[in-house]
C-alpha positions as CSV (number, residue, x, y, z in Angstrom):
1,M,64.1,40.5,30.2
2,F,66.5,42.8,30.9
3,F,70.1,42.5,29.9
4,F,72.7,45.0,30.4
5,F,76.5,44.9,32.1
6,K,77.0,46.6,35.1
7,T,80.2,48.3,34.1
8,P,79.1,52.0,32.6
9,T,81.7,51.8,29.9
10,L,81.0,48.9,28.3
11,A,77.7,48.5,25.8
12,L,75.8,46.1,24.0
13,S,76.8,46.9,20.8
14,D,80.7,45.9,21.7
15,F,79.5,42.1,21.9
16,T,77.2,39.2,20.2
17,I,75.0,37.9,22.9
18,N,73.3,34.5,21.9
19,E,71.2,32.6,24.3
20,N,69.1,29.0,24.8
21,I,66.7,29.0,27.2
22,E,65.0,25.3,28.2
23,Y,61.9,25.4,30.2
24,L,61.6,22.0,31.9
25,L,58.2,21.2,33.6
26,N,56.6,18.5,35.5
27,L,53.2,17.0,36.2
28,S,52.4,20.0,38.6
29,G,53.2,22.6,36.3
30,Q,56.8,23.9,37.7
31,A,59.4,24.4,35.7
32,T,63.0,24.3,36.0
33,V,64.8,26.7,33.8
34,T,67.7,26.9,32.3
35,H,69.5,29.5,30.6
36,Q,73.0,29.0,28.5
37,I,74.3,32.7,27.7
38,D,77.2,32.9,25.4
39,I,79.0,36.4,25.0
40,T,81.0,36.8,21.8
41,N,83.5,40.0,22.2
42,N,83.4,42.4,19.3
43,F,86.4,43.8,19.6
44,S,90.1,42.7,20.4
45,Q,91.0,44.9,23.9
46,I,86.8,44.9,25.3
47,Y,85.6,41.7,27.0
48,P,83.2,41.5,30.2
49,K,83.5,40.8,33.7
50,E,80.5,41.7,35.1
51,Y,76.9,41.4,33.9
52,Q,73.3,41.9,35.5
53,I,70.0,40.4,34.5
54,Q,66.5,41.4,35.1
55,I,63.6,39.0,34.8
56,Q,59.8,40.0,35.2
57,G,56.7,38.6,35.9
58,L,58.1,35.1,37.2
59,P,58.5,34.3,40.9
60,L,62.3,32.6,40.9
61,S,63.5,30.5,43.5
62,D,66.7,27.9,43.8
63,L,68.8,30.2,41.7
64,N,72.2,29.2,40.4
65,A,75.0,30.7,38.0
66,T,78.1,29.5,37.3
67,D,80.1,29.9,34.3
68,D,83.6,27.6,33.8
69,G,85.3,28.6,37.4
70,G,82.3,28.0,39.3
71,N,79.9,30.1,40.9
72,I,79.4,33.7,39.9
73,L,76.3,34.7,40.9
74,T,77.2,38.2,43.3
75,N,73.5,39.6,44.5
76,F,69.8,37.9,43.7
77,L,67.3,40.1,44.9
78,S,63.7,39.1,43.7
79,Q,60.5,40.8,45.2
80,N,56.7,41.3,43.7
81,D,57.6,38.5,40.8
82,S,61.0,40.6,39.3
83,S,64.3,39.2,39.8
84,Q,67.0,41.5,39.5
85,I,70.4,38.9,39.2
86,K,74.1,40.6,39.2
87,L,77.0,38.3,38.3
88,K,80.8,38.5,37.9
89,F,83.1,36.1,35.9
90,N,85.6,33.8,37.3
91,Q,87.0,33.4,34.1
92,P,86.3,36.0,31.0
93,K,87.4,35.2,27.9
94,V,90.0,38.2,26.5
95,G,90.0,38.7,22.8
96,K,87.6,39.4,19.6
97,N,85.5,36.3,19.0
98,Q,86.0,35.2,22.1
99,T,83.0,33.8,23.9
100,T,82.3,34.0,27.4
101,T,79.4,31.0,28.3
102,F,77.7,30.9,31.7
103,K,74.7,29.5,33.1
104,L,71.6,30.5,34.9
105,I,69.3,27.8,36.6
106,Y,66.5,28.4,38.7
107,R,62.9,26.5,39.4
108,V,59.5,28.8,39.1
109,P,56.6,27.2,41.0
110,E,53.5,27.2,38.8
111,L,54.7,28.1,35.2
112,A,51.7,26.3,33.8
113,K,48.5,27.3,35.1
114,H,45.9,24.1,34.8
115,K,42.8,25.0,33.2
116,G,40.2,23.1,32.7
117,K,41.7,20.2,30.4
118,T,45.0,22.4,29.2
119,W,47.2,23.9,30.2
120,E,48.2,27.8,29.8
121,I,52.0,29.3,30.1
122,S,52.6,32.8,29.6
123,L,56.8,33.1,29.0
124,P,58.3,36.2,29.9
125,Q,58.5,39.0,27.1
126,L,61.7,40.2,26.0
127,T,61.7,43.9,26.8
128,D,65.6,44.9,25.4
129,S,67.6,44.4,22.6
130,A,70.2,43.3,24.3
131,L,70.1,39.5,22.8
132,N,71.1,38.8,19.3
133,N,69.2,36.0,19.2
134,T,66.9,33.3,21.7
135,Q,66.0,30.2,21.6
136,I,63.5,28.6,23.3
137,T,62.8,24.8,24.6
138,L,59.6,24.1,26.4
139,K,59.3,20.2,27.9
140,T,56.3,19.1,28.6
141,P,54.5,16.0,30.0
142,S,53.1,14.3,27.5
143,D,50.2,14.5,29.9
144,F,49.2,18.1,28.9
145,G,48.5,17.7,25.6
146,T,49.0,18.3,22.2
147,L,49.5,22.2,21.3
148,S,46.3,23.9,20.9
149,F,47.4,28.0,20.4
150,A,50.8,29.7,20.1
151,S,50.5,33.1,20.3
152,V,54.0,33.3,18.1
153,P,55.4,30.6,15.7
154,V,56.6,27.6,16.9
155,K,57.5,24.0,15.9
156,F,56.0,20.9,18.0
157,Q,57.3,17.7,18.7
158,E,55.0,15.1,20.2
159,G,57.4,12.1,21.9
160,L,56.4,9.4,24.1
161,N,56.5,10.4,27.5
162,Q,57.6,14.4,27.1
163,N,56.6,16.4,24.0
164,T,58.7,19.8,22.9
165,V,58.0,23.2,21.8
166,S,60.7,24.9,20.2
167,L,60.7,28.5,18.9
168,Q,62.9,31.6,17.9
169,N,62.1,34.8,19.9
170,N,63.8,37.7,18.1
171,S,60.5,39.8,18.2
172,H,59.9,40.9,21.3
173,S,56.5,39.8,21.3
174,K,54.2,37.9,24.0
175,I,54.6,34.4,24.1
176,L,51.2,32.6,25.3
177,I,51.4,28.9,24.7
178,I,48.4,26.5,25.9
179,L,48.5,23.1,25.4
180,G,45.5,20.4,25.5
181,N,43.6,18.2,23.0
182,Y,40.2,20.1,23.8
183,Q,38.6,22.4,26.4
184,L,35.6,21.0,28.1
185,F,32.7,23.6,30.1
186,D,29.8,23.4,32.5
187,F,27.3,25.3,31.6
188,K,23.9,26.4,33.1
189,L,21.4,29.0,31.2
190,N,18.6,31.0,32.4
191,Y,15.5,32.3,30.2
192,S,13.2,34.0,31.5
193,L,9.6,34.5,29.1
194,K,6.3,36.4,29.1
195,N,3.7,37.1,27.0
196,N,2.2,40.6,27.5
197,T,-0.4,40.3,24.3
198,S,-3.9,39.1,24.3
199,S,-3.1,36.1,22.7
200,T,-1.5,33.0,22.7
201,I,2.4,33.2,20.9
202,T,4.9,31.1,20.1
203,S,8.3,32.4,21.3
204,E,11.6,31.5,20.4
205,I,15.2,31.1,22.5
206,A,18.6,30.5,21.5
207,I,20.8,27.8,22.9
208,I,24.2,27.1,22.4
209,P,24.7,24.7,19.3
210,D,27.0,22.6,17.8
211,T,29.4,24.2,15.1
212,Y,32.8,23.5,13.5
213,S,35.0,24.0,16.2
214,Q,32.4,22.9,19.3
215,S,30.0,19.9,20.1
216,V,27.5,20.8,23.2
217,Y,25.5,18.3,25.2
218,Y,22.9,19.0,26.9
219,Q,21.9,17.2,30.9
220,S,18.3,18.8,30.9
221,I,16.4,21.6,29.1
222,S,13.4,22.6,31.3
223,P,10.6,22.6,30.7
224,S,10.9,20.8,27.2
225,P,10.6,23.0,24.2
226,L,7.8,22.7,21.3
227,G,10.7,21.4,19.4
228,I,14.1,23.6,18.1
229,R,15.1,24.4,14.7
230,V,18.6,25.5,12.8
231,D,18.2,28.7,10.9
232,P,20.1,29.4,8.0
233,D,22.9,30.9,10.3
234,G,23.5,27.7,12.1
235,N,22.1,28.9,15.0
236,W,19.5,26.5,17.9
237,L,16.1,28.1,18.5
238,A,13.7,26.0,21.0
239,S,10.3,27.2,20.6
240,Y,7.5,27.7,23.5
241,E,4.0,28.2,23.4
242,L,3.0,31.2,26.1
243,K,-0.1,31.7,27.1
244,S,-2.0,35.2,27.2
245,G,-0.1,36.7,30.3
246,E,2.1,33.9,30.7
247,E,5.6,33.5,32.6
248,L,7.9,31.4,31.6
249,N,11.0,30.4,33.2
250,I,13.6,27.7,31.3
251,I,16.8,26.0,32.5
252,A,19.4,24.8,30.1
253,D,22.2,23.2,31.1
254,G,25.0,20.9,29.7
255,Q,28.6,20.6,28.6
256,V,30.7,22.2,25.8
257,K,33.2,20.9,24.4
258,T,35.7,23.3,22.3
259,G,38.8,22.9,20.2
260,L,37.5,20.6,17.3
261,H,37.9,21.2,13.8
262,L,35.1,19.6,12.1
263,P,34.6,19.8,7.9
264,V,32.6,23.1,7.0
265,E,29.9,22.5,4.2
266,T,29.0,26.6,3.1
267,T,27.2,27.5,0.4
268,N,25.8,30.8,-0.9
269,L,28.6,32.6,0.4
270,E,28.1,35.8,-1.3
271,K,24.9,36.1,1.3
272,Y,27.7,37.2,4.3
273,L,29.1,40.1,1.7
274,S,26.3,42.1,1.9
275,D,24.9,45.8,4.2
276,Q,23.4,45.1,7.3
277,T,22.8,47.3,10.3
278,F,26.5,48.3,12.0
279,W,27.8,47.0,8.8
280,P,27.5,49.5,6.1
281,V,30.0,47.9,3.7
282,S,28.5,50.1,0.5
283,D,29.4,53.6,2.7
284,P,32.2,55.6,1.2
285,Q,34.2,55.9,4.2
286,I,34.2,52.3,4.3
287,Q,34.4,51.9,0.9
288,D,38.1,54.1,0.9
289,I,39.7,52.9,4.0
290,S,39.5,49.2,2.4
291,R,41.2,50.2,-0.7
292,N,44.5,50.1,0.9
293,L,43.4,46.8,2.8
294,N,44.7,43.6,0.6
295,S,43.8,40.6,3.1
296,S,42.2,39.5,6.3
297,R,45.4,40.1,8.0
298,A,45.8,43.5,7.1
299,I,42.2,43.7,8.0
300,Y,42.8,42.4,11.8
301,N,45.7,44.7,11.6
302,Y,43.9,47.6,10.5
303,V,41.4,47.2,13.5
304,V,43.9,46.5,16.3
305,D,45.5,49.3,15.7
306,T,42.9,52.0,14.7
307,L,40.7,51.2,17.8
308,N,41.2,51.6,21.3
309,Y,39.5,49.6,24.4
310,N,37.2,51.9,26.3
311,Y,36.8,50.4,29.9
312,D,34.5,53.0,31.4
313,R,31.6,51.4,28.8
314,L,32.0,47.9,30.2
315,N,28.8,48.0,31.9
316,S,27.1,49.3,28.7
317,S,25.3,47.0,26.1
318,G,24.7,50.0,23.6
319,R,26.0,48.9,20.2
320,L,27.6,51.9,17.8
321,G,28.6,49.9,14.5
322,A,31.7,50.3,12.3
323,L,31.0,54.2,11.1
324,A,31.1,55.3,14.9
325,A,33.7,52.5,15.4
326,I,36.1,54.9,12.7
327,N,35.2,58.3,14.1
328,D,35.1,57.5,17.5
329,P,37.9,54.9,18.3
330,N,38.3,55.9,21.3
331,N,34.8,54.7,22.0
332,S,35.2,50.8,21.7
333,L,34.5,47.5,23.4
334,C,34.8,44.3,21.3
335,T,30.9,44.7,19.7
336,E,32.8,47.6,17.6
337,F,36.0,45.6,16.8
338,T,33.8,43.4,15.6
339,D,32.0,45.5,13.1
340,L,34.2,46.8,11.9
341,F,36.3,43.9,10.6
342,V,32.8,42.1,9.5
343,T,32.1,45.8,7.5
344,L,36.2,45.9,6.1
345,A,36.1,42.1,4.9
346,R,32.8,42.4,3.3
347,A,33.7,45.5,1.5
348,K,36.8,43.3,0.2
349,N,34.5,40.5,-0.6
350,I,35.6,38.5,2.2
351,P,32.7,36.8,3.8
352,A,32.7,37.6,7.2
353,R,30.1,37.0,9.9
354,E,29.9,37.9,13.9
355,I,30.0,35.4,17.0
356,E,28.3,36.2,19.8
357,G,29.2,34.1,23.1
358,F,31.7,33.6,26.3
359,A,34.9,33.8,26.3
360,Y,37.0,32.8,29.8
361,S,39.4,34.6,31.4
362,N,41.1,35.1,34.4
363,N,41.6,38.8,34.3
364,P,38.7,40.8,33.2
365,K,40.9,43.7,32.8
366,I,43.3,42.6,30.3
367,K,40.7,40.0,28.5
368,P,37.7,42.4,29.1
369,I,34.7,40.0,28.2
370,S,31.4,42.1,29.6
371,L,28.3,42.9,27.0
372,Q,25.1,42.9,27.5
373,N,24.8,42.9,31.5
374,D,26.4,39.0,31.8
375,V,29.9,37.4,30.5
376,L,29.6,37.6,26.8
377,H,31.6,38.7,24.3
378,A,32.3,39.1,20.5
379,W,34.7,38.0,17.8
380,P,34.6,38.0,14.1
381,E,34.7,34.8,11.8
382,Y,35.5,35.3,8.2
383,Y,35.8,32.9,5.4
384,D,39.3,31.3,4.2
385,S,38.8,30.0,0.3
386,T,42.1,28.8,1.3
387,S,41.3,26.2,3.7
388,K,37.4,26.3,2.9
389,T,36.3,26.6,6.7
390,W,35.7,29.9,8.5
391,K,38.5,30.8,10.9
392,A,37.2,32.9,13.9
393,V,39.7,35.5,15.0
394,D,39.6,38.0,18.0
395,P,41.4,41.5,17.3
396,T,39.5,42.9,21.0
397,W,41.7,40.2,23.0
398,E,45.1,41.2,20.6
399,K,44.5,45.3,21.8
400,T,44.0,44.3,25.3
401,T,46.6,42.0,26.0
402,N,48.6,44.2,24.5
403,G,50.2,42.0,21.2
404,I,49.2,38.3,21.7
405,D,48.6,37.4,18.4
406,Y,44.5,36.5,17.9
407,F,44.9,36.4,14.6
408,S,46.4,33.0,13.3
409,D,45.4,31.0,16.4
410,L,42.2,31.1,18.6
411,D,42.5,29.5,21.8
412,L,40.2,27.1,23.3
413,N,38.1,29.4,25.5
414,H,35.7,30.9,23.2
415,I,32.2,29.1,23.0
416,T,29.4,30.3,20.1
417,F,26.4,31.3,21.5
418,V,24.7,33.2,18.7
419,T,26.3,33.6,15.1
420,H,24.8,36.3,12.7
421,G,25.6,36.4,8.9
422,L,22.6,36.8,7.2
423,D,21.6,39.1,10.3
424,S,23.6,41.1,12.2
425,Q,21.2,41.6,15.5
426,N,19.7,38.5,15.5
427,P,18.7,36.0,17.0
428,L,19.7,37.4,20.8
429,P,22.2,35.5,22.4
430,P,21.8,33.6,25.5
431,G,22.2,36.4,28.6
432,S,19.6,38.4,26.7
433,Y,16.0,36.8,27.5
434,R,15.7,38.9,31.5
435,N,13.3,40.0,33.4
436,E,13.4,43.2,35.6
437,F,14.4,40.9,38.4
438,S,17.0,38.6,36.8
439,E,20.7,38.9,37.5
440,K,23.2,36.6,36.5
441,S,21.5,34.4,33.8
442,I,24.6,32.6,32.8
443,A,26.9,29.9,34.6
444,I,29.9,28.7,33.0
445,S,32.9,26.7,34.6
446,F,35.5,24.7,33.6
447,A,34.7,20.4,34.0
448,T,36.3,18.1,35.7
449,E,34.7,15.2,33.9
450,E,33.7,14.6,30.5
451,I,30.0,13.7,30.9
452,K,29.0,10.2,28.6
453,T,26.6,10.8,26.0
454,V,24.9,8.2,26.3
455,T,21.6,9.1,25.5
456,A,18.4,7.2,23.7
457,L,18.3,6.9,20.1
458,P,15.5,8.1,17.8
459,L,12.0,6.3,17.3
460,I,11.4,5.0,14.2
461,A,7.4,5.7,12.9
462,F,6.4,5.5,9.5
463,K,4.7,8.9,7.7
464,N,2.7,8.2,4.5
465,D,5.4,6.3,2.8
466,R,8.4,8.2,4.7
467,L,10.2,7.2,7.3
468,L,10.0,9.0,11.0
469,L,12.9,9.2,12.9
470,Q,12.1,11.1,15.7
471,N,14.6,12.5,18.5
472,Y,13.0,13.0,21.7
473,T,16.2,13.8,24.0
474,P,18.0,17.0,24.8
475,N,20.6,16.1,22.4
476,S,21.4,16.1,19.0
477,Q,21.7,13.1,17.4
478,K,25.0,12.2,15.1
479,N,26.1,9.9,12.8
480,L,23.5,7.4,12.4
481,L,23.6,4.3,10.0
482,L,19.9,2.8,9.6
483,S,19.7,-0.5,8.6
484,S,16.9,-2.9,7.4
485,T,17.3,-6.6,5.3
486,N,13.6,-6.4,4.8
487,L,14.0,-3.5,2.9
488,S,17.7,-3.3,1.3
489,L,18.3,-0.5,3.6
490,N,21.4,0.8,4.4
491,Q,21.6,4.9,5.0
492,T,23.4,6.8,7.1
493,I,21.5,10.5,9.1
494,D,23.8,12.9,9.4
495,Y,22.4,15.1,12.1
496,I,18.8,15.1,14.2
497,L,18.1,18.2,16.3
498,P,17.4,17.6,20.1
499,Y,13.6,17.5,20.5
500,S,13.0,17.4,16.8
501,S,12.6,14.6,14.2
502,K,13.8,13.9,10.9
503,E,11.9,12.5,7.2
504,I,13.8,10.3,5.0
505,T,12.7,8.0,2.0
506,I,13.3,4.5,1.7
507,P,13.2,1.8,-0.9
508,K,9.8,0.5,-2.0
509,M,8.7,-2.8,-1.6
510,S,7.3,-4.0,-4.7
511,F,3.1,-4.8,-4.4
512,W,3.6,-8.5,-4.8
513,K,5.9,-8.3,-2.3
514,S,4.7,-6.4,0.4
515,L,1.8,-8.6,0.8
516,S,4.1,-11.7,2.2
517,S,3.0,-12.4,6.2
518,R,6.5,-11.8,6.7
519,H,6.5,-8.6,6.0
520,Q,3.3,-7.3,8.3
521,K,6.4,-6.0,10.7
522,I,9.7,-4.7,9.2
523,T,12.9,-4.6,11.6
524,F,15.1,-1.7,11.9
525,T,18.4,-1.2,13.1
526,L,19.9,1.9,14.7
527,K,23.6,2.2,14.9
528,N,25.7,5.5,16.6
529,T,29.4,6.2,16.3
530,E,29.4,5.1,20.3
531,E,28.1,1.8,19.5
532,Q,25.0,2.0,20.9
533,V,22.4,0.3,18.7
534,S,18.5,0.0,18.7
535,V,16.6,-3.0,17.2
536,Q,12.7,-1.6,16.6
537,T,10.2,-4.1,15.0
538,I,7.1,-1.6,13.7
539,N,4.1,-2.4,11.4
540,Y,5.1,-1.7,7.8
541,P,1.9,0.1,6.2
542,P,1.8,-0.8,2.9
543,H,1.2,-4.4,3.5
544,F,-1.9,-3.5,5.1
545,I,-2.8,-1.3,2.4
546,N,-1.6,-3.2,-0.3
547,L,-3.3,-6.2,1.8
548,G,-6.7,-4.2,1.6
549,I,-6.3,-3.6,-1.9
550,S,-6.1,-7.3,-3.1
551,I,-8.9,-8.5,-0.9
552,I,-11.1,-5.3,-2.5
553,I,-9.9,-5.9,-6.1
554,G,-10.6,-9.9,-5.2
555,L,-14.3,-8.9,-4.0
556,I,-14.9,-6.6,-7.0
557,I,-13.7,-9.9,-9.1
558,L,-16.1,-12.1,-7.5
559,T,-18.8,-9.8,-7.6
560,T,-18.3,-9.2,-10.9
561,S,-17.5,-13.0,-11.5
562,G,-20.9,-14.3,-9.9
563,I,-23.3,-11.3,-11.5
564,I,-22.0,-12.6,-15.0
565,I,-22.4,-16.0,-13.9
566,T,-26.2,-15.1,-12.8
567,S,-26.9,-13.0,-15.7
568,L,-25.3,-16.1,-18.0
569,T,-28.1,-18.6,-16.2
570,H,-31.0,-16.5,-16.2
571,E,-30.3,-15.9,-20.2
572,K,-29.9,-19.7,-20.8
573,N,-33.0,-20.6,-18.3
574,T,-35.1,-17.9,-20.4
């Protein structure tokens, strides 16, 4: 917005200007905008007669401008989302400290843009220092959800039918507000594997995992893997066996929910401080730069201020690393922004790691997301010792959006594919498992409805003296309650990976108690947080083992007794 007086002899410094802006949105995203502007005279002989406002970035309609004397609009020109408004006051106030007040009211179609399960609102940026103070109030239907992201400090108040976002904007920062409790994405991932060796091998692929900020639901993984393991960085790795010369195409499809804030259990954080390929933490140049950076925010600001995004490298898959980024700052992609942040953070003893994944944007020019020939993006996470959790930041997007703050908070449009902490390069993310004929291997779009996560509960079996829970589904099983009255068992199972199993220790029944015919079979009850229940009755191996032992002991005793009796009878007869 630009604010200026039409009369050239008047200067903005002759007045104190305060403004209150209210954006009232309806369910379709249309906004009715009301500006109340107060112009206070700083001198007794100078007062406003005419005023001009330029608003950029919003298509205005139904404009109305009034002061106490009625209409003050003399000219309104709107073209290419740029509006020029000329006003002439009916009753300007004369005298020092006297205030002329007027209102602008207009409508903006689709100020709020519906994206999946969120509403994104971009407000005009103040581009002139005319206003001394601006108060902004954003009123939205409660159906829009709670505040999930704000590029500037705001206050959020939840109401019965209407929520309110309020802020004071004196910094001329870009204002981006995102409302929504969470975001949903549908995905389809394609993988191509080939065994070029002369023997059978086992290969692993990385699939989208559950993390502290997202949960994943797989409709299918075809063909099913031999199993899925989690590596020390939390990545999910599905394994497949390939015979010599065999080619295998794998498709995984499902839905991921972002915007979660789950507890983080992290130990051995010192592992996230060491040198790695692309992260030369102990390099003298890195150490010298980090000496003056005393916080994660300072490191973030340094990266944003130092590096420049090279759009000509968008189709390049080459990764340069932190040192190359410093020495050639104008040749950076998201990987260089990320590598430099991770390296400098580790140099300051701040645990840090790289995330590779997907980041949604309507405008790839503003938020470039090209990496390794598919729609991938990289951003860093650092461990916040105060909140005791990992925090994701995106210096690349702050740079390419010219100032939207992606340090204080990250939006809901980032999906983690893989985490690189202990190893800066592995595992490879989805999108990297391609053959020479592969084209786009990742398809991700906003989901309209959440998939109902009804899935079969694990099967229960005994394995030696332990209990084996086998998850044959493509989805993780979380927060299971396992109980059995026979064994006085009541145990919570946090997690079982897809196509995986978990062994647990169970209470032992006494030898004599296990011999009862009532304990030939044991009944177990499994329940999850969705109130799904599975009751399974299976043979109790200790019953049969101990019964067999008892029979053998009994036979031995009987046989021994028979021998003794026979021996005594023989002696008596002789």
